C-alpha positions as a printed NumPy array, in Angstrom:
array([[  26.395,   68.366, -135.776],
       [  26.76 ,   71.21 , -138.339],
       [  28.751,   70.474, -141.316],
       [  32.029,   68.265, -141.137],
       [  35.146,   68.441, -138.779],
       [  37.942,   66.004, -138.622],
       [  38.353,   64.218, -135.52 ],
       [  40.447,   65.582, -132.809],
       [  40.97 ,   68.735, -135.046],
       [  39.446,   72.343, -134.777],
       [  36.234,   72.826, -136.649],
       [  37.633,   74.28 , -139.98 ],
       [  35.411,   73.412, -142.436],
       [  33.647,   76.224, -144.784],
       [  35.225,   79.059, -142.635],
       [  33.43 ,   82.419, -143.326],
       [  31.637,   81.846, -146.733],
       [  31.962,   84.252, -149.11 ],
       [  28.595,   84.681, -150.682],
       [  28.317,   85.777, -154.265],
       [  25.328,   88.205, -154.13 ],
       [  24.095,   88.931, -151.332],
       [  25.524,   91.265, -149.005],
       [  24.338,   90.1  , -145.872],
       [  23.479,   86.194, -146.679],
       [  22.64 ,   85.114, -143.213],
       [  19.625,   86.634, -140.591],
       [  21.939,   86.403, -137.843],
       [  24.573,   88.293, -137.436],
       [  27.865,   88.642, -135.15 ],
       [  28.378,   92.262, -136.51 ],
       [  32.309,   91.635, -136.908],
       [  32.282,   94.518, -139.32 ],
       [  31.128,   98.15 , -139.212],
       [  28.753,   99.256, -141.886],
       [  30.837,  101.146, -144.706],
       [  27.832,  102.442, -146.486],
       [  26.981,  105.982, -146.475],
       [  24.45 ,  107.031, -143.674],
       [  22.054,  109.763, -143.531],
       [  21.655,  111.42 , -140.226],
       [  17.684,  110.702, -140.351],
       [  18.76 ,  106.795, -140.519],
       [  21.562,  106.869, -138.042],
       [  18.813,  108.038, -135.749],
       [  15.366,  106.278, -136.654],
       [  17.352,  102.968, -137.233],
       [  18.902,  103.41 , -133.483],
       [  15.699,  104.345, -132.087],
       [  13.774,  101.295, -133.5  ],
       [  15.993,   98.995, -132.104],
       [  16.106,  100.663, -128.886],
       [  12.464,  100.166, -128.808],
       [  13.219,   96.036, -128.817],
       [  16.194,   96.234, -126.426],
       [  13.98 ,   98.185, -123.402],
       [  10.936,   95.642, -124.14 ],
       [  13.709,   93.039, -123.368],
       [  15.11 ,   94.524, -120.235],
       [  11.474,   95.331, -119.127],
       [  10.683,   91.481, -119.764],
       [  13.622,   90.772, -117.477],
       [  12.205,   93.139, -114.629],
       [   9.159,   91.473, -115.007],
       [  10.117,   87.804, -114.725],
       [   8.312,   86.968, -117.9  ],
       [   9.218,   83.381, -119.335],
       [  11.524,   82.666, -122.049],
       [   8.419,   81.79 , -124.221],
       [   7.038,   85.268, -123.029],
       [   9.971,   86.853, -123.955],
       [  10.12 ,   85.202, -127.607],
       [   6.535,   86.474, -128.085],
       [   7.301,   89.899, -127.26 ],
       [  10.145,   90.092, -129.173],
       [   8.549,   88.791, -132.096],
       [   5.839,   90.966, -131.96 ],
       [   7.979,   94.198, -131.57 ],
       [  10.819,   93.218, -134.267],
       [   7.285,   93.152, -136.514],
       [   6.558,   96.283, -135.424],
       [  10.252,   98.184, -135.592],
       [  12.55 ,   95.892, -137.507],
       [  11.2  ,   93.267, -139.851],
       [  13.768,   90.613, -140.777],
       [  12.675,   88.129, -143.654],
       [  14.009,   84.813, -143.765],
       [  16.522,   84.112, -146.856],
       [  15.093,   83.648, -150.299],
       [  16.635,   83.613, -154.432],
       [  14.001,   85.591, -155.133],
       [  15.391,   88.706, -156.453],
       [  12.163,   90.524, -154.956],
       [  12.655,   89.355, -151.754],
       [  16.324,   89.551, -151.946],
       [  16.12 ,   93.244, -152.275],
       [  13.748,   93.495, -148.932],
       [  15.927,   91.328, -147.091],
       [  18.899,   93.008, -147.684],
       [  17.128,   96.674, -146.714],
       [  15.937,   95.091, -143.511],
       [  19.315,   93.653, -142.581],
       [  21.152,   96.852, -143.307],
       [  18.898,   98.531, -141.074],
       [  19.98 ,   95.755, -138.393],
       [  23.694,   96.144, -139.069],
       [  23.477,   99.777, -139.008],
       [  21.379,  100.05 , -135.738],
       [  23.463,   97.711, -134.109],
       [  26.698,  100.142, -134.22 ],
       [  24.924,  103.052, -133.646],
       [  23.78 ,  101.792, -130.278],
       [  27.25 ,  100.467, -129.917],
       [  28.601,  104.077, -130.051],
       [  25.807,  105.154, -127.908],
       [  26.42 ,  102.725, -125.087],
       [  29.852,  101.935, -125.006],
       [  30.655,  104.82 , -122.604],
       [  29.979,  103.305, -119.188],
       [  30.145,  100.017, -117.673],
       [  26.662,   99.84 , -116.525],
       [  25.285,  100.724, -120.186],
       [  27.961,   98.582, -121.704],
       [  26.676,   95.597, -119.269],
       [  23.037,   96.115, -120.025],
       [  23.608,   96.5  , -123.575],
       [  25.41 ,   93.576, -123.761],
       [  22.721,   91.194, -121.826],
       [  19.787,   92.643, -123.871],
       [  21.479,   92.291, -127.824],
       [  22.704,   88.606, -126.291],
       [  19.164,   88.098, -125.536],
       [  17.861,   88.974, -128.92 ],
       [  20.37 ,   87.042, -130.983],
       [  19.363,   84.185, -128.909],
       [  15.626,   84.527, -129.721],
       [  16.59 ,   85.261, -133.484],
       [  18.486,   81.773, -133.186],
       [  15.63 ,   79.891, -132.094],
       [  13.09 ,   81.508, -134.321],
       [  15.638,   80.77 , -137.378],
       [  14.404,   78.708, -139.836],
       [  16.887,   75.18 , -138.848],
       [  18.303,   74.911, -142.574],
       [  19.305,   78.672, -142.31 ],
       [  20.767,   78.45 , -138.954],
       [  22.872,   75.396, -140.353],
       [  24.176,   77.649, -143.164],
       [  24.996,   80.247, -140.551],
       [  27.125,   77.914, -138.231],
       [  29.028,   76.773, -141.07 ],
       [  30.076,   80.095, -142.371],
       [  31.726,   80.659, -138.874],
       [  35.057,   78.998, -137.068],
       [  33.711,   78.414, -133.49 ],
       [  36.683,   76.365, -132.773],
       [  34.999,   73.431, -131.379],
       [  36.362,   70.099, -132.146],
       [  34.705,   66.424, -132.11 ],
       [  36.033,   63.478, -129.93 ],
       [  38.854,   61.773, -131.214],
       [  38.888,   57.993, -131.485],
       [  41.023,   57.182, -128.409],
       [  38.593,   59.435, -126.409],
       [  35.601,   57.377, -128.043],
       [  37.297,   54.531, -126.675],
       [  38.034,   55.703, -123.492],
       [  35.311,   53.668, -121.252],
       [  35.717,   55.895, -118.471],
       [  35.142,   59.021, -120.056],
       [  32.503,   57.986, -122.031],
       [  30.596,   56.557, -118.881],
       [  31.351,   60.353, -117.267],
       [  29.577,   62.111, -120.48 ],
       [  26.478,   59.638, -120.767],
       [  26.144,   59.979, -116.791],
       [  25.911,   64.021, -117.179],
       [  23.755,   63.904, -119.933],
       [  21.873,   60.864, -120.368],
       [  20.563,   59.82 , -124.321],
       [  23.248,   61.939, -125.825],
       [  25.576,   60.642, -128.535],
       [  27.322,   63.496, -130.076],
       [  29.734,   65.819, -127.601],
       [  31.672,   68.981, -128.782],
       [  35.61 ,   69.798, -126.993],
       [  35.972,   73.323, -125.847],
       [  37.937,   75.155, -123.257],
       [  35.863,   75.182, -120.168],
       [  36.162,   78.795, -120.166],
       [  34.052,   79.493, -122.97 ],
       [  31.04 ,   77.631, -121.587],
       [  31.229,   79.151, -117.635],
       [  27.515,   79.171, -117.882],
       [  27.143,   75.128, -118.579],
       [  29.823,   74.491, -116.12 ],
       [  28.094,   76.559, -113.612],
       [  25.028,   74.556, -114.138],
       [  26.813,   71.15 , -114.543],
       [  25.652,   70.341, -117.785],
       [  29.259,   69.74 , -119.08 ],
       [  31.716,   67.058, -117.839],
       [  35.244,   68.793, -117.501],
       [  38.515,   66.627, -118.012],
       [  41.979,   68.45 , -118.604],
       [  40.774,   71.786, -119.036],
       [  38.06 ,   70.755, -121.514],
       [  34.443,   70.957, -121.515],
       [  32.819,   68.082, -123.238],
       [  29.531,   69.906, -124.374],
       [  26.616,   67.619, -125.7  ],
       [  25.017,   68.611, -129.144],
       [  21.829,   69.842, -127.623],
       [  23.659,   72.404, -125.765],
       [  25.832,   73.495, -128.667],
       [  23.926,   76.718, -128.793],
       [  25.414,   77.796, -125.553],
       [  29.112,   78.133, -127.277],
       [  26.99 ,   80.464, -129.819],
       [  25.635,   82.618, -127.621],
       [  28.853,   82.807, -125.104],
       [  30.764,   83.601, -128.582],
       [  28.706,   86.081, -129.338],
       [  28.581,   87.947, -125.979],
       [  32.379,   87.421, -125.496],
       [  33.137,   89.285, -128.713],
       [  30.746,   92.077, -127.961],
       [  32.339,   92.68 , -124.902],
       [  35.688,   93.161, -126.516],
       [  34.359,   95.66 , -129.32 ],
       [  32.517,   97.771, -127.044],
       [  35.777,   98.303, -124.821],
       [  37.515,   98.981, -128.082],
       [  34.422,  101.285, -128.908],
       [  35.047,  103.264, -126.142],
       [  38.627,  103.826, -126.581],
       [  37.813,  105.235, -129.823],
       [  34.682,  107.43 , -129.171],
       [  36.768,  110.494, -127.804],
       [  37.189,  111.05 , -131.496],
       [  33.499,  111.969, -132.138],
       [  33.168,  114.71 , -129.292],
       [  33.689,  117.347, -131.745],
       [  30.702,  116.201, -133.964],
       [  27.932,  118.032, -132.751],
       [  25.819,  116.303, -135.127],
       [  26.112,  113.008, -133.639],
       [  26.854,  113.228, -129.821],
       [  23.674,  115.259, -129.04 ],
       [  21.905,  111.77 , -130.589],
       [  24.206,  109.463, -128.856],
       [  23.574,  111.279, -125.403],
       [  19.72 ,  110.899, -126.207],
       [  19.677,  107.42 , -126.605],
       [  22.326,  106.872, -123.652],
       [  19.889,  108.551, -121.599],
       [  16.575,  106.873, -122.569],
       [  18.602,  103.58 , -122.033],
       [  19.923,  104.187, -118.757],
       [  16.567,  105.395, -117.399],
       [  14.919,  101.985, -118.476],
       [  13.054,  103.624, -121.33 ],
       [  12.996,  103.469, -125.082],
       [  12.765,  106.666, -127.013],
       [   9.167,  107.661, -126.676],
       [   6.933,  109.   , -129.699],
       [   6.492,  112.726, -129.027],
       [   3.099,  114.106, -128.789],
       [   2.254,  117.665, -129.718],
       [  -1.425,  117.538, -130.127],
       [  -4.53 ,  115.176, -129.703],
       [  -4.35 ,  113.782, -133.289],
       [  -4.067,  109.911, -132.971],
       [  -4.527,  109.661, -129.271],
       [  -7.999,  110.755, -128.345],
       [ -11.25 ,  109.249, -128.882],
       [ -13.222,  111.772, -130.933],
       [ -14.823,  113.498, -127.636],
       [ -13.895,  117.261, -127.211],
       [ -12.412,  117.973, -123.733],
       [ -14.164,  120.23 , -121.75 ],
       [ -12.319,  122.313, -118.584],
       [ -15.185,  120.837, -116.368],
       [ -14.179,  117.08 , -117.336],
       [ -10.664,  117.449, -116.053],
       [ -11.39 ,  116.509, -112.364],
       [ -13.24 ,  113.168, -113.597],
       [ -10.743,  112.423, -116.509],
       [  -7.862,  112.702, -113.832],
       [  -9.436,  110.409, -111.478],
       [  -9.863,  107.376, -114.306],
       [  -7.085,  108.264, -116.647],
       [  -4.425,  110.091, -115.698],
       [  -1.009,  108.494, -114.625],
       [   0.525,  108.767, -110.92 ],
       [   2.676,  111.772, -112.419],
       [  -0.445,  113.811, -113.597],
       [  -2.613,  112.391, -110.906],
       [  -0.135,  114.235, -107.941],
       [   0.044,  117.533, -110.087],
       [  -3.945,  117.723, -110.559],
       [  -4.173,  116.982, -106.793],
       [  -1.663,  119.513, -105.69 ],
       [  -3.333,  121.916, -108.012],
       [  -6.406,  121.395, -106.755],
       [  -5.072,  121.538, -102.872],
       [  -2.626,  124.742, -103.284],
       [  -4.564,  126.445, -106.002],
       [  -1.202,  126.765, -107.639],
       [   1.604,  124.919, -109.743],
       [   5.204,  126.215, -109.782],
       [   6.403,  127.051, -113.462],
       [   7.623,  123.492, -114.034],
       [   4.753,  121.799, -112.541],
       [   2.637,  123.995, -114.877],
       [   4.587,  123.283, -118.144],
       [   4.609,  119.343, -117.555],
       [   0.746,  119.385, -116.844],
       [  -0.202,  121.985, -119.125],
       [   1.672,  120.49 , -122.313],
       [  -0.049,  116.982, -121.218],
       [  -3.618,  118.399, -121.261],
       [  -2.932,  120.139, -124.294],
       [  -1.989,  116.788, -125.924],
       [  -5.237,  115.128, -124.252],
       [  -7.325,  117.567, -126.192],
       [  -8.212,  120.939, -124.314],
       [  -8.493,  123.676, -126.599],
       [  -6.748,  126.989, -125.718],
       [ -10.004,  128.293, -124.72 ],
       [ -10.892,  125.89 , -122.134],
       [  -7.173,  125.946, -121.053],
       [  -7.378,  129.134, -120.193],
       [ -11.096,  128.604, -118.501],
       [  -9.131,  125.53 , -116.554],
       [  -6.439,  127.297, -115.153],
       [  -7.953,  130.297, -114.271],
       [ -10.507,  128.478, -112.278],
       [  -7.838,  126.181, -110.73 ],
       [  -6.083,  129.243, -109.6  ],
       [  -9.278,  130.193, -107.72 ],
       [  -9.33 ,  133.781, -105.494],
       [  -5.917,  133.168, -104.759],
       [  -4.634,  135.844, -107.826],
       [  -6.906,  138.55 , -109.909],
       [  -7.964,  138.338, -113.228],
       [  -5.465,  141.04 , -113.843],
       [  -2.464,  139.225, -112.458],
       [  -3.745,  136.047, -114.481],
       [  -3.753,  137.648, -117.637],
       [  -0.527,  139.444, -117.256],
       [   1.617,  136.621, -115.619],
       [  -0.129,  133.341, -116.641],
       [  -2.374,  133.53 , -120.083],
       [   0.648,  134.414, -122.034],
       [   2.548,  131.267, -121.001],
       [  -0.337,  129.393, -121.788],
       [  -1.078,  130.5  , -125.324],
       [   2.984,  130.282, -125.509],
       [   2.642,  126.379, -124.717],
       [  -0.282,  126.087, -127.807],
       [   2.055,  127.796, -130.243],
       [   0.271,  131.078, -130.629],
       [   2.611,  133.291, -128.706],
       [   6.637,  133.831, -129.335],
       [   8.379,  131.989, -131.726],
       [   4.674,  130.32 , -132.018],
       [   6.195,  126.481, -131.601],
       [   3.543,  123.66 , -131.096],
       [   5.639,  122.137, -128.123],
       [   5.27 ,  118.481, -127.459],
       [   4.339,  117.068, -123.835],
       [   6.995,  115.685, -121.951],
       [   7.97 ,  111.878, -122.256],
       [   8.656,  109.455, -119.378],
       [  12.432,  109.74 , -120.321],
       [  12.488,  113.742, -120.059],
       [  10.151,  113.731, -116.986],
       [  12.554,  111.344, -114.903],
       [  16.168,  112.888, -115.987],
       [  15.409,  116.541, -116.591],
       [  14.44 ,  119.43 , -114.413],
       [  14.371,  117.582, -110.973],
       [  11.825,  118.421, -108.295],
       [  13.102,  120.203, -105.493],
       [  11.379,  119.532, -101.732],
       [   8.161,  122.017, -102.549],
       [   7.728,  121.003, -106.304],
       [   4.958,  118.878, -107.514],
       [   6.28 ,  117.834, -111.154],
       [   8.585,  115.12 , -112.048],
       [   8.009,  111.007, -111.776],
       [   6.618,  110.11 , -108.197],
       [   8.49 ,  106.683, -109.278],
       [  11.392,  108.12 , -109.645],
       [  11.391,  111.051, -106.779],
       [   9.126,  109.682, -104.   ],
       [  10.426,  107.754, -101.11 ],
       [   9.25 ,  104.06 , -101.184],
       [   6.822,  104.707,  -98.097],
       [   5.158,  107.641,  -99.587],
       [   4.981,  106.119, -103.03 ],
       [   3.176,  103.496, -101.488],
       [   0.721,  105.611,  -99.535],
       [   0.142,  107.748, -102.726],
       [  -0.729,  104.746, -105.088],
       [  -3.102,  103.34 , -102.382],
       [  -5.137,  106.52 , -101.909],
       [  -4.862,  107.308, -105.682],
       [  -5.752,  104.123, -107.088],
       [  -7.217,  102.247, -104.368],
       [ -10.582,  102.929, -105.705],
       [  -9.506,  101.538, -109.149],
       [  -8.723,   98.047, -107.908],
       [  -5.118,   98.491, -106.636],
       [  -4.192,   96.729, -103.605],
       [  -1.292,   96.226, -100.824],
       [  -0.82 ,   92.756, -102.596],
       [   0.38 ,   94.482, -105.689],
       [   3.01 ,   96.953, -104.007],
       [   5.945,   94.467, -103.707],
       [   6.25 ,   94.122, -107.461],
       [   5.752,   97.594, -107.773],
       [   8.328,   98.556, -105.488],
       [  10.864,   96.219, -106.558],
       [  10.872,   97.444, -110.278],
       [  11.242,  100.919, -108.527],
       [  14.324,   99.733, -106.358],
       [  15.724,   98.151, -109.888],
       [  15.372,  101.863, -111.248],
       [  13.01 ,  100.349, -113.947],
       [  10.477,  103.276, -113.221],
       [   8.188,  102.85 , -116.541],
       [   7.723,   99.119, -115.515],
       [   6.338,   99.965, -111.856],
       [   3.809,  102.471, -114.255],
       [   2.869,   99.83 , -116.35 ],
       [   2.357,   97.605, -113.526],
       [  -0.15 ,  100.118, -111.676],
       [  -1.912,  100.618, -115.31 ],
       [  -2.8  ,   96.438, -115.325],
       [  -3.872,   96.345, -111.623],
       [  -6.266,   99.093, -112.385],
       [  -7.603,   98.439, -115.609],
       [  -7.969,   94.435, -114.939],
       [  -5.569,   93.407, -117.401],
       [  -3.486,   90.195, -117.212],
       [  -0.056,   90.385, -115.966],
       [   2.791,   91.326, -118.403],
       [   0.055,   92.632, -121.096],
       [   0.773,   96.337, -120.615],
       [  -0.191,   98.883, -123.163],
       [  -0.722,   96.054, -126.246],
       [   2.483,   94.17 , -125.047],
       [   4.26 ,   97.521, -124.617],
       [   5.585,   99.328, -121.125],
       [   4.191,  102.825, -120.621],
       [   6.934,  105.612, -121.959],
       [   4.553,  108.66 , -122.06 ],
       [   1.898,  109.714, -119.736],
       [  -0.543,  110.544, -122.943],
       [  -0.048,  106.906, -123.872],
       [  -1.219,  106.064, -120.612],
       [  -4.091,  108.353, -120.526],
       [  -5.415,  107.636, -124.019],
       [  -5.413,  103.976, -123.507],
       [  -6.903,  103.991, -120.453],
       [  -9.961,  106.232, -122.055],
       [  -9.598,  103.472, -125.055],
       [ -10.34 ,  100.727, -122.699],
       [ -13.284,  102.464, -121.066],
       [ -14.668,  103.059, -124.098],
       [ -14.513,   99.756, -125.205],
       [ -16.478,   98.713, -121.765],
       [ -18.768,  100.857, -122.466],
       [ -19.963,   99.948, -125.56 ],
       [ -19.611,   96.204, -124.785],
       [ -22.177,   96.801, -121.988],
       [ -24.215,   99.213, -124.347],
       [ -24.429,   96.203, -127.123],
       [ -25.243,   93.93 , -124.075],
       [ -28.22 ,   95.899, -122.733],
       [ -29.528,   96.043, -126.361],
       [ -29.365,   92.337, -126.922],
       [ -31.074,   91.78 , -123.72 ],
       [ -33.474,   94.282, -124.478],
       [ -34.124,   92.549, -128.016],
       [ -34.808,   89.18 , -126.105],
       [ -37.04 ,   90.351, -123.656],
       [ -39.417,   91.993, -126.883],
       [ -39.314,   88.528, -128.463],
       [ -40.711,   87.093, -125.321],
       [ -43.012,   89.316, -125.192]])
């Protein structure tokens, strides 16, 4: 189908072409060789984070049982946003763009290899996500470019020999399994276990006869097999990096994010770009919490109202969240003082709590403008004890407690008992961000799978900001409709 092959012999034509100009002649890449360029620490981290965002959405798509077409659409959108790849061209200006894009793709893959080679679980999930990404890119690639890529490699398949073509029994078997097919490739059956399992190939003498329409399965299986072997080799070499204090914290952070089912979320230390321009006052928090807070912050708010107190990590988690929502330092002091009520005196509040509030706003101590906690940090750090209210309810609540809390908190907003099985299923698979995203969709009347503009929840402030944005759009739309009706009535009068 692609290139020329001698009958009965291995496919060796045009093996590994040497492109005279381009370092990355093909959009598709098997990542056989590691990058040898000089790489800055900033590139090392940011390239990996951008790729991780795409892989995390691929994982989320599998958990949410999205169709392959939906997966392709999501990967296409995420890739355009985080890691665009331009089709090959001979134009110099486009060549420069494609080389830079493919360099980023190349480097980011190998950085994530370092991060995800250290455990069997990480390797398994990384291979599955990377193979899915390769498959989507393969299907989206232009046919001519895809043909050139296949011709550049030796996949070891063989065409049928003349003796096999004259074997009527064999040919009848092949046409029975694949009606209408006219071209087959021979490979050892162990190379296409997925096709054997689905009975899409004919087996004889240890060979699998693969129809041309299933040729891509050989390519995908080869990619997966090579990546699995490469990850094991990387794991053996990784201990040499243990003493590198520059790289190991970055690799640990990436690995933790992937294990918790999350990409590395953006960090927010202020309300810039998240608010809707409306100033947030202390007296507005109760209403905002009921309408817009994710479950982690809703639980903290309810505990604060009920107990008139939060322990240290609860105050940190909620206080930084409120800061990014748009609560000023003055309003924050008012909010926390009223929240504690008569449980403590003004003197005790000023001595024990006011300083910490100002510190979190960067007004005391080191004067650091602390960022609000991401979902990853809430899930993986400072695990709550029996009397604590902080943490992630999807991660730290029992299944029964979680379902009861969700219905109590979000039932008035449209969450029903029928929504709970999918949410609990995501929790059991430890995809807590997917469970949170499902709640967001159910409570905001969004189609299944839409999420937050096609993405899953990765930050509590991201959830709250999008919720307020949706409400504002609905109010503006309702106001426009009312104005139109009023104008129509005036014209009739």
